[in-house]
PyMOL commands that place a pseudoatom at each C-alpha (Angstrom):
pseudoatom trace, name=CA, resn=MET, resi=1, chain=A, elem=C, hetatm=0, pos=[-72.154, 10.724, 36.402]
pseudoatom trace, name=CA, resn=GLN, resi=2, chain=A, elem=C, hetatm=0, pos=[-70.887, 7.281, 36.412]
pseudoatom trace, name=CA, resn=PHE, resi=3, chain=A, elem=C, hetatm=0, pos=[-67.453, 6.316, 38.048]
pseudoatom trace, name=CA, resn=GLU, resi=4, chain=A, elem=C, hetatm=0, pos=[-66.351, 4.868, 34.631]
pseudoatom trace, name=CA, resn=GLU, resi=5, chain=A, elem=C, hetatm=0, pos=[-67.152, 7.857, 32.625]
pseudoatom trace, name=CA, resn=GLU, resi=6, chain=A, elem=C, hetatm=0, pos=[-65.730, 10.308, 35.291]
pseudoatom trace, name=CA, resn=PHE, resi=7, chain=A, elem=C, hetatm=0, pos=[-62.079, 8.266, 34.903]
pseudoatom trace, name=CA, resn=ASN, resi=8, chain=A, elem=C, hetatm=0, pos=[-62.642, 8.727, 31.396]
pseudoatom trace, name=CA, resn=GLU, resi=9, chain=A, elem=C, hetatm=0, pos=[-62.947, 12.332, 31.606]
pseudoatom trace, name=CA, resn=LYS, resi=10, chain=A, elem=C, hetatm=0, pos=[-60.041, 12.673, 33.729]
pseudoatom trace, name=CA, resn=PHE, resi=11, chain=A, elem=C, hetatm=0, pos=[-57.550, 10.723, 32.176]
pseudoatom trace, name=CA, resn=LYS, resi=12, chain=A, elem=C, hetatm=0, pos=[-58.362, 10.903, 28.384]
pseudoatom trace, name=CA, resn=ASP, resi=13, chain=A, elem=C, hetatm=0, pos=[-55.462, 13.318, 27.498]
pseudoatom trace, name=CA, resn=VAL, resi=14, chain=A, elem=C, hetatm=0, pos=[-52.712, 11.688, 29.559]
pseudoatom trace, name=CA, resn=LYS, resi=15, chain=A, elem=C, hetatm=0, pos=[-49.260, 11.796, 28.470]
pseudoatom trace, name=CA, resn=ARG, resi=16, chain=A, elem=C, hetatm=0, pos=[-47.246, 10.567, 31.759]
pseudoatom trace, name=CA, resn=LEU, resi=17, chain=A, elem=C, hetatm=0, pos=[-49.444, 9.180, 34.904]
pseudoatom trace, name=CA, resn=VAL, resi=18, chain=A, elem=C, hetatm=0, pos=[-48.307, 8.317, 38.283]
pseudoatom trace, name=CA, resn=ILE, resi=19, chain=A, elem=C, hetatm=0, pos=[-50.512, 5.837, 39.986]
pseudoatom trace, name=CA, resn=LEU, resi=20, chain=A, elem=C, hetatm=0, pos=[-49.986, 6.001, 43.737]
pseudoatom trace, name=CA, resn=GLY, resi=21, chain=A, elem=C, hetatm=0, pos=[-51.280, 2.957, 46.057]
pseudoatom trace, name=CA, resn=VAL, resi=22, chain=A, elem=C, hetatm=0, pos=[-51.580, 4.242, 49.368]
pseudoatom trace, name=CA, resn=GLY, resi=23, chain=A, elem=C, hetatm=0, pos=[-52.419, 1.918, 52.429]
pseudoatom trace, name=CA, resn=ASN, resi=24, chain=A, elem=C, hetatm=0, pos=[-51.320, -0.910, 54.929]
pseudoatom trace, name=CA, resn=ILE, resi=25, chain=A, elem=C, hetatm=0, pos=[-51.980, -4.289, 53.698]
pseudoatom trace, name=CA, resn=ILE, resi=26, chain=A, elem=C, hetatm=0, pos=[-52.216, -5.777, 57.171]
pseudoatom trace, name=CA, resn=ARG, resi=27, chain=A, elem=C, hetatm=0, pos=[-55.044, -3.560, 58.058]
pseudoatom trace, name=CA, resn=GLY, resi=28, chain=A, elem=C, hetatm=0, pos=[-57.598, -5.261, 55.932]
pseudoatom trace, name=CA, resn=ASP, resi=29, chain=A, elem=C, hetatm=0, pos=[-59.415, -2.810, 53.487]
pseudoatom trace, name=CA, resn=ASP, resi=30, chain=A, elem=C, hetatm=0, pos=[-57.288, -0.321, 54.352]
pseudoatom trace, name=CA, resn=GLY, resi=31, chain=A, elem=C, hetatm=0, pos=[-54.454, -2.117, 52.148]
pseudoatom trace, name=CA, resn=VAL, resi=32, chain=A, elem=C, hetatm=0, pos=[-56.684, -1.920, 48.803]
pseudoatom trace, name=CA, resn=GLY, resi=33, chain=A, elem=C, hetatm=0, pos=[-54.762, 1.218, 47.275]
pseudoatom trace, name=CA, resn=SER, resi=34, chain=A, elem=C, hetatm=0, pos=[-51.341, -0.732, 47.487]
pseudoatom trace, name=CA, resn=LYS, resi=35, chain=A, elem=C, hetatm=0, pos=[-53.126, -4.098, 46.412]
pseudoatom trace, name=CA, resn=ILE, resi=36, chain=A, elem=C, hetatm=0, pos=[-54.379, -2.133, 43.171]
pseudoatom trace, name=CA, resn=ILE, resi=37, chain=A, elem=C, hetatm=0, pos=[-50.794, -1.513, 42.445]
pseudoatom trace, name=CA, resn=ARG, resi=38, chain=A, elem=C, hetatm=0, pos=[-49.660, -5.296, 43.195]
pseudoatom trace, name=CA, resn=SER, resi=39, chain=A, elem=C, hetatm=0, pos=[-52.391, -6.365, 40.635]
pseudoatom trace, name=CA, resn=LEU, resi=40, chain=A, elem=C, hetatm=0, pos=[-51.201, -4.002, 37.737]
pseudoatom trace, name=CA, resn=LYS, resi=41, chain=A, elem=C, hetatm=0, pos=[-47.857, -4.625, 37.992]
pseudoatom trace, name=CA, resn=GLY, resi=42, chain=A, elem=C, hetatm=0, pos=[-46.113, -5.362, 34.901]
pseudoatom trace, name=CA, resn=LYS, resi=43, chain=A, elem=C, hetatm=0, pos=[-49.119, -4.950, 33.097]
pseudoatom trace, name=CA, resn=LEU, resi=44, chain=A, elem=C, hetatm=0, pos=[-49.310, -1.114, 32.054]
pseudoatom trace, name=CA, resn=ASP, resi=45, chain=A, elem=C, hetatm=0, pos=[-47.690, 0.695, 29.069]
pseudoatom trace, name=CA, resn=GLU, resi=46, chain=A, elem=C, hetatm=0, pos=[-44.629, 2.962, 29.508]
pseudoatom trace, name=CA, resn=ARG, resi=47, chain=A, elem=C, hetatm=0, pos=[-47.061, 6.158, 29.703]
pseudoatom trace, name=CA, resn=VAL, resi=48, chain=A, elem=C, hetatm=0, pos=[-47.459, 4.819, 33.785]
pseudoatom trace, name=CA, resn=LYS, resi=49, chain=A, elem=C, hetatm=0, pos=[-45.714, 4.502, 36.658]
pseudoatom trace, name=CA, resn=LEU, resi=50, chain=A, elem=C, hetatm=0, pos=[-47.094, 2.434, 39.601]
pseudoatom trace, name=CA, resn=ILE, resi=51, chain=A, elem=C, hetatm=0, pos=[-45.637, 3.342, 43.155]
pseudoatom trace, name=CA, resn=ASP, resi=52, chain=A, elem=C, hetatm=0, pos=[-46.963, 1.158, 46.404]
pseudoatom trace, name=CA, resn=GLY, resi=53, chain=A, elem=C, hetatm=0, pos=[-46.860, 4.068, 48.907]
pseudoatom trace, name=CA, resn=GLY, resi=54, chain=A, elem=C, hetatm=0, pos=[-48.042, 1.845, 51.730]
pseudoatom trace, name=CA, resn=PRO, resi=55, chain=A, elem=C, hetatm=0, pos=[-49.089, 3.753, 54.735]
pseudoatom trace, name=CA, resn=VAL, resi=56, chain=A, elem=C, hetatm=0, pos=[-46.085, 6.215, 54.278]
pseudoatom trace, name=CA, resn=PRO, resi=57, chain=A, elem=C, hetatm=0, pos=[-46.704, 7.518, 50.434]
pseudoatom trace, name=CA, resn=GLU, resi=58, chain=A, elem=C, hetatm=0, pos=[-44.753, 10.903, 51.215]
pseudoatom trace, name=CA, resn=SER, resi=59, chain=A, elem=C, hetatm=0, pos=[-41.369, 9.020, 51.045]
pseudoatom trace, name=CA, resn=PHE, resi=60, chain=A, elem=C, hetatm=0, pos=[-41.981, 8.883, 47.147]
pseudoatom trace, name=CA, resn=THR, resi=61, chain=A, elem=C, hetatm=0, pos=[-42.010, 12.051, 46.749]
pseudoatom trace, name=CA, resn=ASP, resi=62, chain=A, elem=C, hetatm=0, pos=[-38.630, 12.405, 44.251]
pseudoatom trace, name=CA, resn=VAL, resi=63, chain=A, elem=C, hetatm=0, pos=[-40.024, 9.121, 42.446]
pseudoatom trace, name=CA, resn=VAL, resi=64, chain=A, elem=C, hetatm=0, pos=[-42.926, 11.289, 41.416]
pseudoatom trace, name=CA, resn=LYS, resi=65, chain=A, elem=C, hetatm=0, pos=[-41.152, 14.212, 40.740]
pseudoatom trace, name=CA, resn=ALA, resi=66, chain=A, elem=C, hetatm=0, pos=[-38.877, 12.160, 38.903]
pseudoatom trace, name=CA, resn=PHE, resi=67, chain=A, elem=C, hetatm=0, pos=[-41.101, 10.774, 36.390]
pseudoatom trace, name=CA, resn=ASN, resi=68, chain=A, elem=C, hetatm=0, pos=[-42.401, 14.268, 35.438]
pseudoatom trace, name=CA, resn=PRO, resi=69, chain=A, elem=C, hetatm=0, pos=[-46.169, 13.324, 35.355]
pseudoatom trace, name=CA, resn=THR, resi=70, chain=A, elem=C, hetatm=0, pos=[-49.051, 15.134, 33.487]
pseudoatom trace, name=CA, resn=HIS, resi=71, chain=A, elem=C, hetatm=0, pos=[-51.348, 13.322, 35.916]
pseudoatom trace, name=CA, resn=ILE, resi=72, chain=A, elem=C, hetatm=0, pos=[-51.152, 11.460, 39.024]
pseudoatom trace, name=CA, resn=LEU, resi=73, chain=A, elem=C, hetatm=0, pos=[-53.984, 9.188, 40.617]
pseudoatom trace, name=CA, resn=ILE, resi=74, chain=A, elem=C, hetatm=0, pos=[-53.811, 8.693, 44.192]
pseudoatom trace, name=CA, resn=ILE, resi=75, chain=A, elem=C, hetatm=0, pos=[-55.709, 5.548, 45.079]
pseudoatom trace, name=CA, resn=ASP, resi=76, chain=A, elem=C, hetatm=0, pos=[-56.494, 4.939, 48.815]
pseudoatom trace, name=CA, resn=ALA, resi=77, chain=A, elem=C, hetatm=0, pos=[-59.492, 3.636, 51.189]
pseudoatom trace, name=CA, resn=ALA, resi=78, chain=A, elem=C, hetatm=0, pos=[-61.560, 6.754, 52.629]
pseudoatom trace, name=CA, resn=ASP, resi=79, chain=A, elem=C, hetatm=0, pos=[-63.936, 6.705, 54.949]
pseudoatom trace, name=CA, resn=MET, resi=80, chain=A, elem=C, hetatm=0, pos=[-66.524, 9.005, 53.190]
pseudoatom trace, name=CA, resn=GLY, resi=81, chain=A, elem=C, hetatm=0, pos=[-69.795, 7.657, 54.830]
pseudoatom trace, name=CA, resn=LYS, resi=82, chain=A, elem=C, hetatm=0, pos=[-71.190, 5.509, 52.229]
pseudoatom trace, name=CA, resn=LYS, resi=83, chain=A, elem=C, hetatm=0, pos=[-71.378, 1.631, 51.522]
pseudoatom trace, name=CA, resn=PRO, resi=84, chain=A, elem=C, hetatm=0, pos=[-68.510, -0.554, 51.612]
pseudoatom trace, name=CA, resn=GLY, resi=85, chain=A, elem=C, hetatm=0, pos=[-66.782, -0.640, 48.117]
pseudoatom trace, name=CA, resn=TRP, resi=86, chain=A, elem=C, hetatm=0, pos=[-68.015, 2.466, 47.050]
pseudoatom trace, name=CA, resn=ILE, resi=87, chain=A, elem=C, hetatm=0, pos=[-65.606, 4.240, 44.298]
pseudoatom trace, name=CA, resn=GLU, resi=88, chain=A, elem=C, hetatm=0, pos=[-65.776, 8.088, 44.396]
pseudoatom trace, name=CA, resn=PHE, resi=89, chain=A, elem=C, hetatm=0, pos=[-63.424, 10.635, 43.385]
pseudoatom trace, name=CA, resn=ILE, resi=90, chain=A, elem=C, hetatm=0, pos=[-62.654, 12.688, 46.159]
pseudoatom trace, name=CA, resn=GLY, resi=91, chain=A, elem=C, hetatm=0, pos=[-62.539, 16.450, 45.384]
pseudoatom trace, name=CA, resn=GLU, resi=92, chain=A, elem=C, hetatm=0, pos=[-60.020, 19.242, 46.896]
pseudoatom trace, name=CA, resn=ASP, resi=93, chain=A, elem=C, hetatm=0, pos=[-62.602, 20.451, 48.980]
pseudoatom trace, name=CA, resn=GLN, resi=94, chain=A, elem=C, hetatm=0, pos=[-63.762, 16.973, 50.683]
pseudoatom trace, name=CA, resn=ILE, resi=95, chain=A, elem=C, hetatm=0, pos=[-60.326, 15.786, 51.432]
pseudoatom trace, name=CA, resn=LEU, resi=96, chain=A, elem=C, hetatm=0, pos=[-60.237, 17.691, 54.864]
pseudoatom trace, name=CA, resn=ASN, resi=97, chain=A, elem=C, hetatm=0, pos=[-63.474, 15.999, 55.669]
pseudoatom trace, name=CA, resn=THR, resi=98, chain=A, elem=C, hetatm=0, pos=[-62.673, 12.893, 54.350]
pseudoatom trace, name=CA, resn=SER, resi=99, chain=A, elem=C, hetatm=0, pos=[-60.925, 10.299, 56.936]
pseudoatom trace, name=CA, resn=PHE, resi=100, chain=A, elem=C, hetatm=0, pos=[-57.835, 8.412, 55.496]
pseudoatom trace, name=CA, resn=SER, resi=101, chain=A, elem=C, hetatm=0, pos=[-56.863, 6.353, 58.828]
pseudoatom trace, name=CA, resn=THR, resi=102, chain=A, elem=C, hetatm=0, pos=[-53.462, 4.788, 58.544]
pseudoatom trace, name=CA, resn=HIS, resi=103, chain=A, elem=C, hetatm=0, pos=[-51.227, 7.623, 57.265]
pseudoatom trace, name=CA, resn=GLN, resi=104, chain=A, elem=C, hetatm=0, pos=[-48.466, 9.592, 58.862]
pseudoatom trace, name=CA, resn=MET, resi=105, chain=A, elem=C, hetatm=0, pos=[-48.829, 12.870, 56.891]
pseudoatom trace, name=CA, resn=PRO, resi=106, chain=A, elem=C, hetatm=0, pos=[-52.474, 14.074, 55.404]
pseudoatom trace, name=CA, resn=LEU, resi=107, chain=A, elem=C, hetatm=0, pos=[-53.281, 13.558, 52.116]
pseudoatom trace, name=CA, resn=SER, resi=108, chain=A, elem=C, hetatm=0, pos=[-54.055, 17.015, 51.678]
pseudoatom trace, name=CA, resn=LEU, resi=109, chain=A, elem=C, hetatm=0, pos=[-50.604, 18.200, 52.210]
pseudoatom trace, name=CA, resn=LEU, resi=110, chain=A, elem=C, hetatm=0, pos=[-49.044, 15.590, 49.908]
pseudoatom trace, name=CA, resn=VAL, resi=111, chain=A, elem=C, hetatm=0, pos=[-51.387, 16.848, 47.130]
pseudoatom trace, name=CA, resn=GLU, resi=112, chain=A, elem=C, hetatm=0, pos=[-50.514, 20.600, 47.995]
pseudoatom trace, name=CA, resn=TYR, resi=113, chain=A, elem=C, hetatm=0, pos=[-46.940, 19.219, 47.511]
pseudoatom trace, name=CA, resn=PHE, resi=114, chain=A, elem=C, hetatm=0, pos=[-47.491, 17.579, 44.134]
pseudoatom trace, name=CA, resn=LYS, resi=115, chain=A, elem=C, hetatm=0, pos=[-49.200, 20.509, 42.876]
pseudoatom trace, name=CA, resn=TYR, resi=116, chain=A, elem=C, hetatm=0, pos=[-46.867, 22.762, 43.586]
pseudoatom trace, name=CA, resn=GLU, resi=117, chain=A, elem=C, hetatm=0, pos=[-43.466, 20.395, 42.816]
pseudoatom trace, name=CA, resn=THR, resi=118, chain=A, elem=C, hetatm=0, pos=[-45.456, 18.881, 39.700]
pseudoatom trace, name=CA, resn=LYS, resi=119, chain=A, elem=C, hetatm=0, pos=[-47.718, 20.940, 38.153]
pseudoatom trace, name=CA, resn=SER, resi=120, chain=A, elem=C, hetatm=0, pos=[-49.594, 17.854, 37.253]
pseudoatom trace, name=CA, resn=ARG, resi=121, chain=A, elem=C, hetatm=0, pos=[-53.369, 17.248, 37.567]
pseudoatom trace, name=CA, resn=ILE, resi=122, chain=A, elem=C, hetatm=0, pos=[-53.754, 15.379, 40.657]
pseudoatom trace, name=CA, resn=PHE, resi=123, chain=A, elem=C, hetatm=0, pos=[-57.062, 13.166, 41.308]
pseudoatom trace, name=CA, resn=LEU, resi=124, chain=A, elem=C, hetatm=0, pos=[-57.574, 11.167, 44.585]
pseudoatom trace, name=CA, resn=LEU, resi=125, chain=A, elem=C, hetatm=0, pos=[-59.644, 7.920, 44.133]
pseudoatom trace, name=CA, resn=GLY, resi=126, chain=A, elem=C, hetatm=0, pos=[-61.044, 6.859, 47.445]
pseudoatom trace, name=CA, resn=ILE, resi=127, chain=A, elem=C, hetatm=0, pos=[-62.659, 3.249, 48.158]
pseudoatom trace, name=CA, resn=GLN, resi=128, chain=A, elem=C, hetatm=0, pos=[-65.057, 3.259, 51.211]
pseudoatom trace, name=CA, resn=PRO, resi=129, chain=A, elem=C, hetatm=0, pos=[-63.787, 0.263, 53.453]
pseudoatom trace, name=CA, resn=LEU, resi=130, chain=A, elem=C, hetatm=0, pos=[-65.788, -1.910, 55.778]
pseudoatom trace, name=CA, resn=THR, resi=131, chain=A, elem=C, hetatm=0, pos=[-62.885, -2.608, 58.235]
pseudoatom trace, name=CA, resn=ASN, resi=132, chain=A, elem=C, hetatm=0, pos=[-59.209, -1.782, 58.827]
pseudoatom trace, name=CA, resn=SER, resi=133, chain=A, elem=C, hetatm=0, pos=[-58.594, -4.590, 61.549]
pseudoatom trace, name=CA, resn=PHE, resi=134, chain=A, elem=C, hetatm=0, pos=[-55.832, -6.510, 61.525]
pseudoatom trace, name=CA, resn=GLY, resi=135, chain=A, elem=C, hetatm=0, pos=[-55.713, -8.973, 58.886]
pseudoatom trace, name=CA, resn=GLU, resi=136, chain=A, elem=C, hetatm=0, pos=[-54.373, -9.026, 55.153]
pseudoatom trace, name=CA, resn=LYS, resi=137, chain=A, elem=C, hetatm=0, pos=[-57.663, -9.941, 53.167]
pseudoatom trace, name=CA, resn=LEU, resi=138, chain=A, elem=C, hetatm=0, pos=[-59.604, -7.243, 51.797]
pseudoatom trace, name=CA, resn=THR, resi=139, chain=A, elem=C, hetatm=0, pos=[-63.537, -7.830, 52.420]
pseudoatom trace, name=CA, resn=PRO, resi=140, chain=A, elem=C, hetatm=0, pos=[-65.760, -8.813, 49.290]
pseudoatom trace, name=CA, resn=GLU, resi=141, chain=A, elem=C, hetatm=0, pos=[-67.236, -5.452, 48.800]
pseudoatom trace, name=CA, resn=VAL, resi=142, chain=A, elem=C, hetatm=0, pos=[-63.799, -3.722, 48.872]
pseudoatom trace, name=CA, resn=GLU, resi=143, chain=A, elem=C, hetatm=0, pos=[-62.538, -6.659, 46.712]
pseudoatom trace, name=CA, resn=ALA, resi=144, chain=A, elem=C, hetatm=0, pos=[-65.210, -6.005, 44.310]
pseudoatom trace, name=CA, resn=ALA, resi=145, chain=A, elem=C, hetatm=0, pos=[-64.145, -2.382, 44.074]
pseudoatom trace, name=CA, resn=LYS, resi=146, chain=A, elem=C, hetatm=0, pos=[-60.449, -3.346, 43.745]
pseudoatom trace, name=CA, resn=ASN, resi=147, chain=A, elem=C, hetatm=0, pos=[-61.278, -5.630, 40.453]
pseudoatom trace, name=CA, resn=ARG, resi=148, chain=A, elem=C, hetatm=0, pos=[-63.580, -2.860, 39.244]
pseudoatom trace, name=CA, resn=ILE, resi=149, chain=A, elem=C, hetatm=0, pos=[-60.710, -0.303, 39.322]
pseudoatom trace, name=CA, resn=VAL, resi=150, chain=A, elem=C, hetatm=0, pos=[-58.001, -2.670, 38.255]
pseudoatom trace, name=CA, resn=LYS, resi=151, chain=A, elem=C, hetatm=0, pos=[-60.021, -3.603, 35.071]
pseudoatom trace, name=CA, resn=LEU, resi=152, chain=A, elem=C, hetatm=0, pos=[-60.857, 0.506, 34.189]
pseudoatom trace, name=CA, resn=ILE, resi=153, chain=A, elem=C, hetatm=0, pos=[-56.881, 1.162, 34.376]
pseudoatom trace, name=CA, resn=LEU, resi=154, chain=A, elem=C, hetatm=0, pos=[-56.258, -2.030, 32.359]
pseudoatom trace, name=CA, resn=LYS, resi=155, chain=A, elem=C, hetatm=0, pos=[-58.781, -0.752, 29.646]
pseudoatom trace, name=CA, resn=TYR, resi=156, chain=A, elem=C, hetatm=0, pos=[-57.040, 2.406, 29.030]
pseudoatom trace, name=CA, resn=PHE, resi=157, chain=A, elem=C, hetatm=0, pos=[-53.561, 1.526, 29.885]
pseudoatom trace, name=CA, resn=LYS, resi=158, chain=A, elem=C, hetatm=0, pos=[-52.691, -2.001, 29.171]
pseudoatom trace, name=CA, resn=LYS, resi=159, chain=A, elem=C, hetatm=0, pos=[-49.367, -2.695, 27.817]
pseudoatom trace, name=CA, resn=PRO, resi=160, chain=A, elem=C, hetatm=0, pos=[-49.412, -3.836, 24.387]
pseudoatom trace, name=CA, resn=SER, resi=161, chain=A, elem=C, hetatm=0, pos=[-49.345, -7.300, 23.257]
for i in range(1, 161): cmd.bond("trace and resi %d" % i, "trace and resi %d" % (i + 1))
show_as sticks, trace
zoom trace
């Protein structure tokens, strides 16, 4: 299934969505989740709560719970062994076998916590990085993936003009 079709299937019945961007913006491609959040700020309708979780997304659990989401989308750079810029929904069974490099707490624990505390449908969207070297710029491949994701989210959740 194409990424866009899978996105539509997962989010077609959203009532309240938290989009949690994860990553360290000074570590190159690792900051893609946070940069997606920054690109979407002020552009989405009231059903969506954007949170830039940076390298410590567990610090925002109370904010997520307070929004009472029906769906949570966690976006992060993930080493899936694919070509740079690859975008993929990571299943719960794959989370433990995927490398999320710069976080204090494993994302698998955060997902379990959210499942228990919010009863939301939770999805983890991974973007294959090329580098997590120091520097604030995304590589062209990951920048293109970021733009593709931003465009898709806007298609479904853009604030009315």
